[in-house]
Structures are given as C-alpha cells and as structure tokens.
C-alpha atoms as one frame of an Amber mdcrd trajectory, in Angstrom:
protein
 -40.528  -8.668  30.290 -36.597  -9.727  29.736 -35.488 -12.954  27.700 -32.462
 -13.041  29.505 -30.750 -12.101  26.065 -28.481  -8.950  25.945 -28.673  -8.832
  22.236 -31.750  -9.132  21.607 -31.805 -11.914  18.706 -32.312 -15.414  18.991
 -29.402 -17.851  18.370 -30.893 -18.235  14.688 -30.457 -14.755  13.623 -26.827
 -14.552  14.987 -25.035 -16.164  11.948 -26.941 -14.016   9.801 -26.169 -10.902
  12.000 -22.228 -12.177  12.047 -22.002 -12.811   7.848 -23.871  -9.389   7.657
 -21.475  -7.244   9.694 -18.241  -9.013   8.221 -19.615  -8.443   4.739 -19.776
  -4.547   5.108 -16.738  -4.390   7.269 -14.316  -6.094   4.283 -14.317  -3.693
   2.518 -12.962  -1.124   4.750 -10.560  -3.556   5.717  -8.707  -3.489   2.374
  -7.141  -0.385   1.102  -5.045   0.904  -1.545  -2.818   3.967  -1.164  -2.217
   6.219  -4.113   1.396   8.568  -3.847   2.999  10.570  -6.981   6.812  10.887
  -7.005   8.892  13.705  -8.564  11.915  11.826  -8.976  14.869  13.529  -9.878
  17.368  11.261 -12.008  21.206  12.071 -11.932  23.510  12.591 -13.544  21.320
  13.934 -16.418  19.069  15.773 -14.047  15.897  14.393 -15.530  12.519  14.863
 -13.548  10.359  11.689 -13.587   6.538  11.096 -12.474   6.138   8.171 -10.785
   3.300   6.463  -9.305   3.033   4.044  -6.554   0.440   1.956  -5.415   0.501
   0.036  -2.146  -2.363  -2.604  -1.345  -2.493  -3.276   2.096  -5.020  -4.464
   4.847  -4.609  -3.675   8.576  -1.812  -6.018   9.187   0.801  -6.112   5.881
   0.984  -4.727   2.671  -0.774  -7.163   0.234   1.032  -5.826  -3.484   3.082
  -3.306  -4.974   2.724  -1.356  -8.316   5.101   0.929  -9.387   3.696   3.031
 -12.810   1.054   0.537 -12.551   3.273  -2.166 -13.313   2.807  -4.882 -10.486
   5.903  -6.336  -8.767   6.848  -9.468  -8.256   8.575  -9.386  -4.660   9.032
  -6.587  -2.048  10.370  -5.969   1.193   8.700  -3.760   4.002  11.220  -2.292
   6.745   9.577  -0.380   8.733   8.372   2.495   7.012  10.383   1.632   3.728
   9.173  -0.905   0.879  11.939  -1.883  -1.298  11.683  -3.656  -4.518  12.501
  -3.336  -8.201  11.382  -3.066 -11.561  13.472  -3.470 -14.442  16.613  -3.141
 -13.071  15.874  -0.141 -11.018  16.300  -0.762  -7.078  13.664   1.131  -6.119
  13.286   2.224  -1.721   9.725   4.277  -1.324   9.113   5.388   2.379   5.956
   5.778   3.489   6.295   7.790   6.441   9.213  10.558   4.820   7.405  10.284
   1.859  10.378   9.998  -0.199  12.088   8.022  -3.562  15.130   6.753  -3.755
  16.467   4.194  -6.977  19.091   3.076  -8.462  19.721   1.870 -11.768  22.309
  -0.460 -11.514  25.131   2.348 -10.356  24.620   4.041 -14.116  22.043   6.512
 -12.608  20.515   7.229  -9.270  17.103   9.159  -8.369  15.881  11.216  -4.877
  12.874  13.119  -5.140   9.672  14.016  -2.751   6.353  12.144  -3.091   2.794
  13.533  -1.939  -0.132  10.991  -1.390  -3.576  11.346  -4.036
C-alpha cells in the first residue's frame, strides 16, 4: 500500500535527514590545494622552493598561505592569484602552474609549480 510520499520518510524524519546530509557533505565542500614551486631569483640565479596553499570552497578562494604564512589580502583574477608577503609581490597561476614575483624591483623570480 502506498503512503503517497515519494521519499518514504515521515515529516518528522526529514529535518534530521537534511542535517545528516549537510554534515556529511560539508567536508567535501571545503578543500585546500597545495603546490610546491621552484622559483629562480634573478639576478643572483638562486633557486628557492616555495609552497603555496589555497583554501577554497566550490565558490571562492577563502585563504592563501605562502610558505605556511597566511597572507592578509589577495586578489583572484581568473586563474591567477595576486598577493604580497614581506615586500614581495607574488602572482601564482593555478592553470599554468607558474610563479612570478618581484622584490620592489631589486630581484625578480619566475618558476614552475606542481600540485602536491
């Protein structure tokens, strides 16, 4: 015999079911992408390994950390994240997996990155 309900659960069970679905789906909505970058700094020609962590959900970037240090502000321009840390202006391209930075015109860096 049919109860006329497609879901098969009573009205009293629905709020609990919705809450359970939200709690199990919530961890999947937030994620952190980690990258390892090898940037060559000129004019010294020294290579530094830099790490980039991007905390995001399905809609936006929530936080950025460079070498484990949270940056105070950042701008997202398509696939590029622009920020600054300790007088270094940084542009990280998530699609091309590239690093570019500038220390107030005194030294510049370019490098490639890989996702960890």
